[in-house]
mmCIF file of the N, C-alpha and C atoms, coordinates in Angstrom:
data_MODEL
# 
_entry.id   MODEL 
# 
loop_
_atom_site.group_PDB 
_atom_site.id 
_atom_site.type_symbol 
_atom_site.label_atom_id 
_atom_site.label_alt_id 
_atom_site.label_comp_id 
_atom_site.label_asym_id 
_atom_site.label_entity_id 
_atom_site.label_seq_id 
_atom_site.pdbx_PDB_ins_code 
_atom_site.Cartn_x 
_atom_site.Cartn_y 
_atom_site.Cartn_z 
_atom_site.occupancy 
_atom_site.B_iso_or_equiv 
_atom_site.pdbx_formal_charge 
_atom_site.auth_seq_id 
_atom_site.auth_comp_id 
_atom_site.auth_asym_id 
_atom_site.auth_atom_id 
_atom_site.pdbx_PDB_model_num 
ATOM 1   N N  . MET A 1 1  ? 4.705   0.290   -7.579  1.00 0.00 ? 1  MET A N  1 
ATOM 2   C CA . MET A 1 1  ? 4.869   1.088   -7.424  1.00 0.00 ? 1  MET A CA 1 
ATOM 3   C C  . MET A 1 1  ? 4.673   2.726   -8.183  1.00 0.00 ? 1  MET A C  1 
ATOM 4   N N  . ALA A 1 2  ? 3.880   3.949   -7.710  1.00 0.00 ? 2  ALA A N  1 
ATOM 5   C CA . ALA A 1 2  ? 3.786   5.148   -8.227  1.00 0.00 ? 2  ALA A CA 1 
ATOM 6   C C  . ALA A 1 2  ? 4.190   6.172   -7.349  1.00 0.00 ? 2  ALA A C  1 
ATOM 7   N N  . ILE A 1 3  ? 4.579   7.379   -8.725  1.00 0.00 ? 3  ILE A N  1 
ATOM 8   C CA . ILE A 1 3  ? 4.892   8.020   -8.258  1.00 0.00 ? 3  ILE A CA 1 
ATOM 9   C C  . ILE A 1 3  ? 3.323   9.614   -8.574  1.00 0.00 ? 3  ILE A C  1 
ATOM 10  N N  . LEU A 1 4  ? 3.637   10.128  -7.735  1.00 0.00 ? 4  LEU A N  1 
ATOM 11  C CA . LEU A 1 4  ? 2.235   11.336  -7.881  1.00 0.00 ? 4  LEU A CA 1 
ATOM 12  C C  . LEU A 1 4  ? 3.412   12.064  -7.659  1.00 0.00 ? 4  LEU A C  1 
ATOM 13  N N  . THR A 1 5  ? 3.111   13.326  -8.394  1.00 0.00 ? 5  THR A N  1 
ATOM 14  C CA . THR A 1 5  ? 3.464   14.653  -8.077  1.00 0.00 ? 5  THR A CA 1 
ATOM 15  C C  . THR A 1 5  ? 1.885   15.566  -7.937  1.00 0.00 ? 5  THR A C  1 
ATOM 16  N N  . ASN A 1 6  ? 2.310   16.502  -6.804  1.00 0.00 ? 6  ASN A N  1 
ATOM 17  C CA . ASN A 1 6  ? 1.236   17.816  -6.405  1.00 0.00 ? 6  ASN A CA 1 
ATOM 18  C C  . ASN A 1 6  ? 2.758   18.681  -6.316  1.00 0.00 ? 6  ASN A C  1 
ATOM 19  N N  . GLY A 1 7  ? 2.266   19.408  -7.250  1.00 0.00 ? 7  GLY A N  1 
ATOM 20  C CA . GLY A 1 7  ? 2.608   20.783  -7.378  1.00 0.00 ? 7  GLY A CA 1 
ATOM 21  C C  . GLY A 1 7  ? 5.004   20.491  -7.740  1.00 0.00 ? 7  GLY A C  1 
ATOM 22  N N  . ASN A 1 8  ? 5.486   21.187  -6.498  1.00 0.00 ? 8  ASN A N  1 
ATOM 23  C CA . ASN A 1 8  ? 6.687   21.111  -6.907  1.00 0.00 ? 8  ASN A CA 1 
ATOM 24  C C  . ASN A 1 8  ? 6.793   19.446  -6.085  1.00 0.00 ? 8  ASN A C  1 
ATOM 25  N N  . ARG A 1 9  ? 6.331   19.012  -5.117  1.00 0.00 ? 9  ARG A N  1 
ATOM 26  C CA . ARG A 1 9  ? 6.484   18.018  -4.328  1.00 0.00 ? 9  ARG A CA 1 
ATOM 27  C C  . ARG A 1 9  ? 6.116   16.008  -4.861  1.00 0.00 ? 9  ARG A C  1 
ATOM 28  N N  . HIS A 1 10 ? 7.099   15.513  -5.230  1.00 0.00 ? 10 HIS A N  1 
ATOM 29  C CA . HIS A 1 10 ? 7.245   14.018  -5.804  1.00 0.00 ? 10 HIS A CA 1 
ATOM 30  C C  . HIS A 1 10 ? 6.960   12.797  -5.006  1.00 0.00 ? 10 HIS A C  1 
ATOM 31  N N  . VAL A 1 11 ? 6.078   11.969  -4.913  1.00 0.00 ? 11 VAL A N  1 
ATOM 32  C CA . VAL A 1 11 ? 5.606   11.061  -4.043  1.00 0.00 ? 11 VAL A CA 1 
ATOM 33  C C  . VAL A 1 11 ? 5.949   9.854   -4.848  1.00 0.00 ? 11 VAL A C  1 
ATOM 34  N N  . LEU A 1 12 ? 6.616   8.590   -3.975  1.00 0.00 ? 12 LEU A N  1 
ATOM 35  C CA . LEU A 1 12 ? 6.440   7.341   -4.487  1.00 0.00 ? 12 LEU A CA 1 
ATOM 36  C C  . LEU A 1 12 ? 5.777   6.349   -3.559  1.00 0.00 ? 12 LEU A C  1 
ATOM 37  N N  . TYR A 1 13 ? 4.986   5.392   -3.752  1.00 0.00 ? 13 TYR A N  1 
ATOM 38  C CA . TYR A 1 13 ? 4.206   4.868   -3.155  1.00 0.00 ? 13 TYR A CA 1 
ATOM 39  C C  . TYR A 1 13 ? 4.487   3.059   -3.386  1.00 0.00 ? 13 TYR A C  1 
ATOM 40  N N  . VAL A 1 14 ? 5.044   2.493   -2.589  1.00 0.00 ? 14 VAL A N  1 
ATOM 41  C CA . VAL A 1 14 ? 5.453   1.359   -2.591  1.00 0.00 ? 14 VAL A CA 1 
ATOM 42  C C  . VAL A 1 14 ? 4.010   0.670   -1.636  1.00 0.00 ? 14 VAL A C  1 
ATOM 43  N N  . THR A 1 15 ? 4.170   -0.945  -2.333  1.00 0.00 ? 15 THR A N  1 
ATOM 44  C CA . THR A 1 15 ? 3.319   -1.436  -1.608  1.00 0.00 ? 15 THR A CA 1 
ATOM 45  C C  . THR A 1 15 ? 3.995   -2.471  -0.865  1.00 0.00 ? 15 THR A C  1 
ATOM 46  N N  . ARG A 1 16 ? 3.963   -2.663  0.464   1.00 0.00 ? 16 ARG A N  1 
ATOM 47  C CA . ARG A 1 16 ? 4.310   -3.342  1.797   1.00 0.00 ? 16 ARG A CA 1 
ATOM 48  C C  . ARG A 1 16 ? 3.360   -4.800  1.967   1.00 0.00 ? 16 ARG A C  1 
ATOM 49  N N  . THR A 1 17 ? 3.592   -5.622  1.029   1.00 0.00 ? 17 THR A N  1 
ATOM 50  C CA . THR A 1 17 ? 2.602   -6.935  0.812   1.00 0.00 ? 17 THR A CA 1 
ATOM 51  C C  . THR A 1 17 ? 2.916   -7.433  2.266   1.00 0.00 ? 17 THR A C  1 
ATOM 52  N N  . ASN A 1 18 ? 4.126   -7.801  2.782   1.00 0.00 ? 18 ASN A N  1 
ATOM 53  C CA . ASN A 1 18 ? 4.436   -8.705  3.932   1.00 0.00 ? 18 ASN A CA 1 
ATOM 54  C C  . ASN A 1 18 ? 3.399   -7.991  5.411   1.00 0.00 ? 18 ASN A C  1 
ATOM 55  N N  . ASP A 1 19 ? 3.409   -6.315  5.483   1.00 0.00 ? 19 ASP A N  1 
ATOM 56  C CA . ASP A 1 19 ? 2.710   -6.278  6.902   1.00 0.00 ? 19 ASP A CA 1 
ATOM 57  C C  . ASP A 1 19 ? 1.275   -5.351  5.991   1.00 0.00 ? 19 ASP A C  1 
ATOM 58  N N  . ASP A 1 20 ? 0.676   -5.727  5.022   1.00 0.00 ? 20 ASP A N  1 
ATOM 59  C CA . ASP A 1 20 ? -0.247  -5.509  4.539   1.00 0.00 ? 20 ASP A CA 1 
ATOM 60  C C  . ASP A 1 20 ? -0.407  -3.470  4.677   1.00 0.00 ? 20 ASP A C  1 
ATOM 61  N N  . SER A 1 21 ? 0.349   -2.536  3.883   1.00 0.00 ? 21 SER A N  1 
ATOM 62  C CA . SER A 1 21 ? 0.758   -1.390  4.279   1.00 0.00 ? 21 SER A CA 1 
ATOM 63  C C  . SER A 1 21 ? 1.122   -0.909  2.745   1.00 0.00 ? 21 SER A C  1 
ATOM 64  N N  . LEU A 1 22 ? 0.892   0.708   2.689   1.00 0.00 ? 22 LEU A N  1 
ATOM 65  C CA . LEU A 1 22 ? 1.807   1.075   1.524   1.00 0.00 ? 22 LEU A CA 1 
ATOM 66  C C  . LEU A 1 22 ? 2.861   2.309   2.156   1.00 0.00 ? 22 LEU A C  1 
ATOM 67  N N  . GLY A 1 23 ? 3.779   2.075   1.744   1.00 0.00 ? 23 GLY A N  1 
ATOM 68  C CA . GLY A 1 23 ? 5.003   2.954   1.675   1.00 0.00 ? 23 GLY A CA 1 
ATOM 69  C C  . GLY A 1 23 ? 4.573   4.389   1.117   1.00 0.00 ? 23 GLY A C  1 
ATOM 70  N N  . GLU A 1 24 ? 4.672   5.744   1.892   1.00 0.00 ? 24 GLU A N  1 
ATOM 71  C CA . GLU A 1 24 ? 5.251   7.185   0.746   1.00 0.00 ? 24 GLU A CA 1 
ATOM 72  C C  . GLU A 1 24 ? 6.555   7.450   1.325   1.00 0.00 ? 24 GLU A C  1 
ATOM 73  N N  . VAL A 1 25 ? 7.098   7.649   0.343   1.00 0.00 ? 25 VAL A N  1 
ATOM 74  C CA . VAL A 1 25 ? 7.897   8.266   -0.220  1.00 0.00 ? 25 VAL A CA 1 
ATOM 75  C C  . VAL A 1 25 ? 8.409   9.457   -0.498  1.00 0.00 ? 25 VAL A C  1 
ATOM 76  N N  . ASP A 1 26 ? 8.680   10.499  -0.090  1.00 0.00 ? 26 ASP A N  1 
ATOM 77  C CA . ASP A 1 26 ? 9.498   11.781  -0.204  1.00 0.00 ? 26 ASP A CA 1 
ATOM 78  C C  . ASP A 1 26 ? 10.822  11.719  -1.295  1.00 0.00 ? 26 ASP A C  1 
ATOM 79  N N  . ILE A 1 27 ? 10.337  11.504  -2.578  1.00 0.00 ? 27 ILE A N  1 
ATOM 80  C CA . ILE A 1 27 ? 11.331  11.042  -3.537  1.00 0.00 ? 27 ILE A CA 1 
ATOM 81  C C  . ILE A 1 27 ? 12.655  12.434  -3.357  1.00 0.00 ? 27 ILE A C  1 
ATOM 82  N N  . ASP A 1 28 ? 12.266  13.701  -2.706  1.00 0.00 ? 28 ASP A N  1 
ATOM 83  C CA . ASP A 1 28 ? 12.935  15.006  -3.492  1.00 0.00 ? 28 ASP A CA 1 
ATOM 84  C C  . ASP A 1 28 ? 13.790  15.317  -2.083  1.00 0.00 ? 28 ASP A C  1 
ATOM 85  N N  . HIS A 1 29 ? 13.257  14.388  -1.152  1.00 0.00 ? 29 HIS A N  1 
ATOM 86  C CA . HIS A 1 29 ? 14.034  14.358  -0.154  1.00 0.00 ? 29 HIS A CA 1 
ATOM 87  C C  . HIS A 1 29 ? 14.839  12.921  0.669   1.00 0.00 ? 29 HIS A C  1 
ATOM 88  N N  . GLU A 1 30 ? 14.516  11.987  -0.128  1.00 0.00 ? 30 GLU A N  1 
ATOM 89  C CA . GLU A 1 30 ? 14.714  10.736  0.410   1.00 0.00 ? 30 GLU A CA 1 
ATOM 90  C C  . GLU A 1 30 ? 14.038  10.062  1.574   1.00 0.00 ? 30 GLU A C  1 
ATOM 91  N N  . VAL A 1 31 ? 13.245  10.399  1.908   1.00 0.00 ? 31 VAL A N  1 
ATOM 92  C CA . VAL A 1 31 ? 12.467  9.404   3.702   1.00 0.00 ? 31 VAL A CA 1 
ATOM 93  C C  . VAL A 1 31 ? 11.585  9.386   3.297   1.00 0.00 ? 31 VAL A C  1 
ATOM 94  N N  . GLN A 1 32 ? 10.785  8.460   3.935   1.00 0.00 ? 32 GLN A N  1 
ATOM 95  C CA . GLN A 1 32 ? 9.586   7.457   4.083   1.00 0.00 ? 32 GLN A CA 1 
ATOM 96  C C  . GLN A 1 32 ? 9.045   8.575   4.891   1.00 0.00 ? 32 GLN A C  1 
ATOM 97  N N  . THR A 1 33 ? 7.936   8.816   4.498   1.00 0.00 ? 33 THR A N  1 
ATOM 98  C CA . THR A 1 33 ? 7.003   10.587  5.000   1.00 0.00 ? 33 THR A CA 1 
ATOM 99  C C  . THR A 1 33 ? 5.654   9.520   5.904   1.00 0.00 ? 33 THR A C  1 
ATOM 100 N N  . GLN A 1 34 ? 5.692   8.103   5.502   1.00 0.00 ? 34 GLN A N  1 
ATOM 101 C CA . GLN A 1 34 ? 4.279   7.698   6.317   1.00 0.00 ? 34 GLN A CA 1 
ATOM 102 C C  . GLN A 1 34 ? 4.272   6.181   6.004   1.00 0.00 ? 34 GLN A C  1 
ATOM 103 N N  . ARG A 1 35 ? 3.716   5.476   6.625   1.00 0.00 ? 35 ARG A N  1 
ATOM 104 C CA . ARG A 1 35 ? 3.343   4.297   6.647   1.00 0.00 ? 35 ARG A CA 1 
ATOM 105 C C  . ARG A 1 35 ? 1.475   4.066   6.536   1.00 0.00 ? 35 ARG A C  1 
ATOM 106 N N  . ILE A 1 36 ? 0.744   3.566   5.014   1.00 0.00 ? 36 ILE A N  1 
ATOM 107 C CA . ILE A 1 36 ? -0.542  3.636   5.425   1.00 0.00 ? 36 ILE A CA 1 
ATOM 108 C C  . ILE A 1 36 ? -0.939  2.216   5.878   1.00 0.00 ? 36 ILE A C  1 
ATOM 109 N N  . ASN A 1 37 ? -1.387  1.929   7.005   1.00 0.00 ? 37 ASN A N  1 
ATOM 110 C CA . ASN A 1 37 ? -2.051  0.496   6.739   1.00 0.00 ? 37 ASN A CA 1 
ATOM 111 C C  . ASN A 1 37 ? -3.150  0.477   6.373   1.00 0.00 ? 37 ASN A C  1 
ATOM 112 N N  . LEU A 1 38 ? -3.496  -0.772  5.689   1.00 0.00 ? 38 LEU A N  1 
ATOM 113 C CA . LEU A 1 38 ? -4.244  -1.162  4.870   1.00 0.00 ? 38 LEU A CA 1 
ATOM 114 C C  . LEU A 1 38 ? -4.998  -2.267  5.171   1.00 0.00 ? 38 LEU A C  1 
ATOM 115 N N  . SER A 1 39 ? -4.779  -2.693  6.318   1.00 0.00 ? 39 SER A N  1 
ATOM 116 C CA . SER A 1 39 ? -5.501  -4.348  6.807   1.00 0.00 ? 39 SER A CA 1 
ATOM 117 C C  . SER A 1 39 ? -6.956  -3.833  7.642   1.00 0.00 ? 39 SER A C  1 
ATOM 118 N N  . TRP A 1 40 ? -7.730  -4.856  7.316   1.00 0.00 ? 40 TRP A N  1 
ATOM 119 C CA . TRP A 1 40 ? -9.000  -4.614  7.519   1.00 0.00 ? 40 TRP A CA 1 
ATOM 120 C C  . TRP A 1 40 ? -9.137  -5.670  8.682   1.00 0.00 ? 40 TRP A C  1 
ATOM 121 N N  . ILE A 1 41 ? -8.386  -6.751  9.017   1.00 0.00 ? 41 ILE A N  1 
ATOM 122 C CA . ILE A 1 41 ? -8.601  -7.211  9.931   1.00 0.00 ? 41 ILE A CA 1 
ATOM 123 C C  . ILE A 1 41 ? -7.082  -7.082  11.133  1.00 0.00 ? 41 ILE A C  1 
ATOM 124 N N  . HIS A 1 42 ? -7.088  -7.242  12.511  1.00 0.00 ? 42 HIS A N  1 
ATOM 125 C CA . HIS A 1 42 ? -5.675  -7.237  13.074  1.00 0.00 ? 42 HIS A CA 1 
ATOM 126 C C  . HIS A 1 42 ? -6.061  -8.283  13.963  1.00 0.00 ? 42 HIS A C  1 
ATOM 127 N N  . LEU A 1 43 ? -5.434  -9.170  14.368  1.00 0.00 ? 43 LEU A N  1 
ATOM 128 C CA . LEU A 1 43 ? -5.459  -10.108 14.971  1.00 0.00 ? 43 LEU A CA 1 
ATOM 129 C C  . LEU A 1 43 ? -4.353  -10.991 15.457  1.00 0.00 ? 43 LEU A C  1 
ATOM 130 N N  . ALA A 1 44 ? -4.463  -10.426 17.022  1.00 0.00 ? 44 ALA A N  1 
ATOM 131 C CA . ALA A 1 44 ? -2.652  -11.229 17.382  1.00 0.00 ? 44 ALA A CA 1 
ATOM 132 C C  . ALA A 1 44 ? -2.655  -12.085 17.278  1.00 0.00 ? 44 ALA A C  1 
ATOM 133 N N  . LEU A 1 45 ? -1.549  -12.793 16.915  1.00 0.00 ? 45 LEU A N  1 
ATOM 134 C CA . LEU A 1 45 ? -1.100  -14.536 17.238  1.00 0.00 ? 45 LEU A CA 1 
ATOM 135 C C  . LEU A 1 45 ? -0.120  -14.626 18.540  1.00 0.00 ? 45 LEU A C  1 
ATOM 136 N N  . PRO A 1 46 ? 0.616   -15.953 18.896  1.00 0.00 ? 46 PRO A N  1 
ATOM 137 C CA . PRO A 1 46 ? 1.469   -16.429 19.299  1.00 0.00 ? 46 PRO A CA 1 
ATOM 138 C C  . PRO A 1 46 ? 2.657   -15.550 19.059  1.00 0.00 ? 46 PRO A C  1 
ATOM 139 N N  . GLY A 1 47 ? 3.656   -15.341 19.507  1.00 0.00 ? 47 GLY A N  1 
ATOM 140 C CA . GLY A 1 47 ? 5.019   -14.805 19.274  1.00 0.00 ? 47 GLY A CA 1 
ATOM 141 C C  . GLY A 1 47 ? 5.075   -13.173 18.794  1.00 0.00 ? 47 GLY A C  1 
ATOM 142 N N  . GLY A 1 48 ? 3.989   -12.765 19.080  1.00 0.00 ? 48 GLY A N  1 
ATOM 143 C CA . GLY A 1 48 ? 3.918   -11.093 18.414  1.00 0.00 ? 48 GLY A CA 1 
ATOM 144 C C  . GLY A 1 48 ? 3.826   -11.020 17.158  1.00 0.00 ? 48 GLY A C  1 
ATOM 145 N N  . HIS A 1 49 ? 3.677   -12.116 16.334  1.00 0.00 ? 49 HIS A N  1 
ATOM 146 C CA . HIS A 1 49 ? 2.652   -11.860 14.779  1.00 0.00 ? 49 HIS A CA 1 
ATOM 147 C C  . HIS A 1 49 ? 1.360   -11.717 14.854  1.00 0.00 ? 49 HIS A C  1 
ATOM 148 N N  . PHE A 1 50 ? 0.621   -11.205 13.791  1.00 0.00 ? 50 PHE A N  1 
ATOM 149 C CA . PHE A 1 50 ? -0.383  -11.159 13.120  1.00 0.00 ? 50 PHE A CA 1 
ATOM 150 C C  . PHE A 1 50 ? -0.597  -11.311 12.460  1.00 0.00 ? 50 PHE A C  1 
ATOM 151 N N  . LEU A 1 51 ? -2.322  -11.694 12.036  1.00 0.00 ? 51 LEU A N  1 
ATOM 152 C CA . LEU A 1 51 ? -3.088  -11.833 10.673  1.00 0.00 ? 51 LEU A CA 1 
ATOM 153 C C  . LEU A 1 51 ? -3.032  -10.472 9.651   1.00 0.00 ? 51 LEU A C  1 
ATOM 154 N N  . THR A 1 52 ? -2.223  -11.253 8.746   1.00 0.00 ? 52 THR A N  1 
ATOM 155 C CA . THR A 1 52 ? -2.845  -10.314 7.786   1.00 0.00 ? 52 THR A CA 1 
ATOM 156 C C  . THR A 1 52 ? -3.581  -11.034 6.776   1.00 0.00 ? 52 THR A C  1 
ATOM 157 N N  . GLY A 1 53 ? -4.417  -10.245 5.350   1.00 0.00 ? 53 GLY A N  1 
ATOM 158 C CA . GLY A 1 53 ? -5.303  -10.685 4.241   1.00 0.00 ? 53 GLY A CA 1 
ATOM 159 C C  . GLY A 1 53 ? -5.451  -10.130 3.232   1.00 0.00 ? 53 GLY A C  1 
ATOM 160 N N  . ASN A 1 54 ? -4.350  -8.367  2.960   1.00 0.00 ? 54 ASN A N  1 
ATOM 161 C CA . ASN A 1 54 ? -4.747  -8.341  2.417   1.00 0.00 ? 54 ASN A CA 1 
ATOM 162 C C  . ASN A 1 54 ? -4.273  -8.271  0.741   1.00 0.00 ? 54 ASN A C  1 
ATOM 163 N N  . TYR A 1 55 ? -2.570  -7.934  1.401   1.00 0.00 ? 55 TYR A N  1 
ATOM 164 C CA . TYR A 1 55 ? -1.364  -7.975  0.761   1.00 0.00 ? 55 TYR A CA 1 
ATOM 165 C C  . TYR A 1 55 ? -0.948  -7.410  -0.959  1.00 0.00 ? 55 TYR A C  1 
ATOM 166 N N  . PRO A 1 56 ? -1.351  -6.025  -0.244  1.00 0.00 ? 56 PRO A N  1 
ATOM 167 C CA . PRO A 1 56 ? -1.850  -5.546  -1.487  1.00 0.00 ? 56 PRO A CA 1 
ATOM 168 C C  . PRO A 1 56 ? -0.256  -5.348  -2.733  1.00 0.00 ? 56 PRO A C  1 
ATOM 169 N N  . ASN A 1 57 ? -0.338  -5.275  -3.671  1.00 0.00 ? 57 ASN A N  1 
ATOM 170 C CA . ASN A 1 57 ? 0.864   -5.862  -4.493  1.00 0.00 ? 57 ASN A CA 1 
ATOM 171 C C  . ASN A 1 57 ? 0.665   -5.091  -6.172  1.00 0.00 ? 57 ASN A C  1 
ATOM 172 N N  . ALA A 1 58 ? -0.053  -4.215  -5.699  1.00 0.00 ? 58 ALA A N  1 
ATOM 173 C CA . ALA A 1 58 ? 0.054   -3.610  -7.578  1.00 0.00 ? 58 ALA A CA 1 
ATOM 174 C C  . ALA A 1 58 ? -1.189  -1.868  -6.931  1.00 0.00 ? 58 ALA A C  1 
ATOM 175 N N  . LEU A 1 59 ? -0.085  -0.935  -7.872  1.00 0.00 ? 59 LEU A N  1 
ATOM 176 C CA . LEU A 1 59 ? -0.482  0.592   -7.522  1.00 0.00 ? 59 LEU A CA 1 
ATOM 177 C C  . LEU A 1 59 ? -0.588  0.476   -8.961  1.00 0.00 ? 59 LEU A C  1 
ATOM 178 N N  . ALA A 1 60 ? -1.770  1.477   -9.610  1.00 0.00 ? 60 ALA A N  1 
ATOM 179 C CA . ALA A 1 60 ? -2.524  2.804   -10.673 1.00 0.00 ? 60 ALA A CA 1 
ATOM 180 C C  . ALA A 1 60 ? -2.880  4.211   -10.264 1.00 0.00 ? 60 ALA A C  1 
ATOM 181 N N  . ALA A 1 61 ? -2.138  5.295   -10.832 1.00 0.00 ? 61 ALA A N  1 
ATOM 182 C CA . ALA A 1 61 ? -2.912  5.612   -10.424 1.00 0.00 ? 61 ALA A CA 1 
ATOM 183 C C  . ALA A 1 61 ? -3.535  6.612   -11.223 1.00 0.00 ? 61 ALA A C  1 
ATOM 184 N N  . SER A 1 62 ? -4.611  7.750   -10.821 1.00 0.00 ? 62 SER A N  1 
ATOM 185 C CA . SER A 1 62 ? -5.617  8.393   -11.997 1.00 0.00 ? 62 SER A CA 1 
ATOM 186 C C  . SER A 1 62 ? -4.998  8.967   -12.245 1.00 0.00 ? 62 SER A C  1 
ATOM 187 N N  . HIS A 1 63 ? -5.378  9.322   -13.797 1.00 0.00 ? 63 HIS A N  1 
ATOM 188 C CA . HIS A 1 63 ? -4.878  10.133  -14.891 1.00 0.00 ? 63 HIS A CA 1 
ATOM 189 C C  . HIS A 1 63 ? -5.118  11.906  -14.139 1.00 0.00 ? 63 HIS A C  1 
ATOM 190 N N  . ASP A 1 64 ? -5.920  12.844  -13.474 1.00 0.00 ? 64 ASP A N  1 
ATOM 191 C CA . ASP A 1 64 ? -5.739  13.398  -12.859 1.00 0.00 ? 64 ASP A CA 1 
ATOM 192 C C  . ASP A 1 64 ? -4.327  13.302  -11.782 1.00 0.00 ? 64 ASP A C  1 
ATOM 193 N N  . GLY A 1 65 ? -3.921  12.149  -11.234 1.00 0.00 ? 65 GLY A N  1 
ATOM 194 C CA . GLY A 1 65 ? -3.096  12.459  -9.849  1.00 0.00 ? 65 GLY A CA 1 
ATOM 195 C C  . GLY A 1 65 ? -3.737  12.621  -8.824  1.00 0.00 ? 65 GLY A C  1 
ATOM 196 N N  . LEU A 1 66 ? -5.425  12.616  -8.411  1.00 0.00 ? 66 LEU A N  1 
ATOM 197 C CA . LEU A 1 66 ? -5.411  12.739  -7.062  1.00 0.00 ? 66 LEU A CA 1 
ATOM 198 C C  . LEU A 1 66 ? -6.524  10.974  -6.478  1.00 0.00 ? 66 LEU A C  1 
ATOM 199 N N  . ARG A 1 67 ? -6.412  10.395  -6.858  1.00 0.00 ? 67 ARG A N  1 
ATOM 200 C CA . ARG A 1 67 ? -6.295  9.019   -6.258  1.00 0.00 ? 67 ARG A CA 1 
ATOM 201 C C  . ARG A 1 67 ? -5.582  7.631   -6.501  1.00 0.00 ? 67 ARG A C  1 
ATOM 202 N N  . LEU A 1 68 ? -5.292  6.645   -5.827  1.00 0.00 ? 68 LEU A N  1 
ATOM 203 C CA . LEU A 1 68 ? -4.422  6.075   -5.995  1.00 0.00 ? 68 LEU A CA 1 
ATOM 204 C C  . LEU A 1 68 ? -5.053  4.451   -6.011  1.00 0.00 ? 68 LEU A C  1 
ATOM 205 N N  . TYR A 1 69 ? -4.946  3.691   -6.746  1.00 0.00 ? 69 TYR A N  1 
ATOM 206 C CA . TYR A 1 69 ? -5.771  2.672   -6.476  1.00 0.00 ? 69 TYR A CA 1 
ATOM 207 C C  . TYR A 1 69 ? -4.923  0.968   -6.003  1.00 0.00 ? 69 TYR A C  1 
ATOM 208 N N  . VAL A 1 70 ? -5.329  0.102   -5.350  1.00 0.00 ? 70 VAL A N  1 
ATOM 209 C CA . VAL A 1 70 ? -4.252  -0.736  -4.451  1.00 0.00 ? 70 VAL A CA 1 
ATOM 210 C C  . VAL A 1 70 ? -5.050  -1.644  -5.102  1.00 0.00 ? 70 VAL A C  1 
ATOM 211 N N  . ALA A 1 71 ? -4.250  -2.805  -5.613  1.00 0.00 ? 71 ALA A N  1 
ATOM 212 C CA . ALA A 1 71 ? -4.552  -3.849  -5.926  1.00 0.00 ? 71 ALA A CA 1 
ATOM 213 C C  . ALA A 1 71 ? -4.111  -4.968  -4.543  1.00 0.00 ? 71 ALA A C  1 
ATOM 214 N N  . GLY A 1 72 ? -5.352  -5.753  -4.241  1.00 0.00 ? 72 GLY A N  1 
ATOM 215 C CA . GLY A 1 72 ? -4.380  -7.021  -3.472  1.00 0.00 ? 72 GLY A CA 1 
ATOM 216 C C  . GLY A 1 72 ? -4.801  -8.430  -4.136  1.00 0.00 ? 72 GLY A C  1 
ATOM 217 N N  . GLY A 1 73 ? -4.101  -8.932  -3.515  1.00 0.00 ? 73 GLY A N  1 
ATOM 218 C CA . GLY A 1 73 ? -3.569  -10.749 -4.084  1.00 0.00 ? 73 GLY A CA 1 
ATOM 219 C C  . GLY A 1 73 ? -4.079  -11.587 -2.725  1.00 0.00 ? 73 GLY A C  1 
ATOM 220 N N  . GLY A 1 74 ? -4.785  -10.835 -1.951  1.00 0.00 ? 74 GLY A N  1 
ATOM 221 C CA . GLY A 1 74 ? -4.838  -11.810 -0.386  1.00 0.00 ? 74 GLY A CA 1 
ATOM 222 C C  . GLY A 1 74 ? -6.588  -12.479 -0.143  1.00 0.00 ? 74 GLY A C  1 
ATOM 223 N N  . TYR A 1 75 ? -6.280  -12.844 0.792   1.00 0.00 ? 75 TYR A N  1 
ATOM 224 C CA . TYR A 1 75 ? -8.036  -12.595 1.038   1.00 0.00 ? 75 TYR A CA 1 
ATOM 225 C C  . TYR A 1 75 ? -9.411  -13.291 -0.077  1.00 0.00 ? 75 TYR A C  1 
ATOM 226 N N  . GLN A 1 76 ? -9.456  -14.062 -0.405  1.00 0.00 ? 76 GLN A N  1 
ATOM 227 C CA . GLN A 1 76 ? -11.119 -14.292 -1.161  1.00 0.00 ? 76 GLN A CA 1 
ATOM 228 C C  . GLN A 1 76 ? -10.733 -12.853 -2.768  1.00 0.00 ? 76 GLN A C  1 
ATOM 229 N N  . CYS A 1 77 ? -9.310  -13.100 -3.046  1.00 0.00 ? 77 CYS A N  1 
ATOM 230 C CA . CYS A 1 77 ? -8.508  -12.209 -4.687  1.00 0.00 ? 77 CYS A CA 1 
ATOM 231 C C  . CYS A 1 77 ? -9.122  -12.520 -5.621  1.00 0.00 ? 77 CYS A C  1 
ATOM 232 N N  . CYS A 1 78 ? -9.429  -14.168 -5.443  1.00 0.00 ? 78 CYS A N  1 
ATOM 233 C CA . CYS A 1 78 ? -10.035 -14.753 -6.909  1.00 0.00 ? 78 CYS A CA 1 
ATOM 234 C C  . CYS A 1 78 ? -11.203 -15.410 -6.891  1.00 0.00 ? 78 CYS A C  1 
ATOM 235 N N  . GLY A 1 79 ? -12.357 -15.089 -8.228  1.00 0.00 ? 79 GLY A N  1 
ATOM 236 C CA . GLY A 1 79 ? -13.802 -15.022 -7.535  1.00 0.00 ? 79 GLY A CA 1 
ATOM 237 C C  . GLY A 1 79 ? -13.511 -17.297 -7.828  1.00 0.00 ? 79 GLY A C  1 
ATOM 238 N N  . TYR A 1 80 ? -14.621 -18.036 -7.764  1.00 0.00 ? 80 TYR A N  1 
ATOM 239 C CA . TYR A 1 80 ? -14.680 -19.188 -8.026  1.00 0.00 ? 80 TYR A CA 1 
ATOM 240 C C  . TYR A 1 80 ? -15.994 -19.536 -8.435  1.00 0.00 ? 80 TYR A C  1 
ATOM 241 N N  . PRO A 1 81 ? -15.819 -20.565 -9.195  1.00 0.00 ? 81 PRO A N  1 
ATOM 242 C CA . PRO A 1 81 ? -16.899 -20.715 -9.744  1.00 0.00 ? 81 PRO A CA 1 
ATOM 243 C C  . PRO A 1 81 ? -17.703 -21.333 -9.287  1.00 0.00 ? 81 PRO A C  1 
# 
């Protein structure tokens, strides 16, 4: 999770690992304002399922609050010797 402020606006960002997205929540009004899709691939599978691979699992905000960095734990997240 990460909280960013812009003037009087306070926004909570949460990773939605199972569907490769971020949730943006307006803390002051306690409502989700948007879902940000991070999928780099969208492949439909039988049964209404879809392939994901990014699996966002950590967030970090820049000191100036202008950038939000997302760490993914999915496809090719680790180096191999």
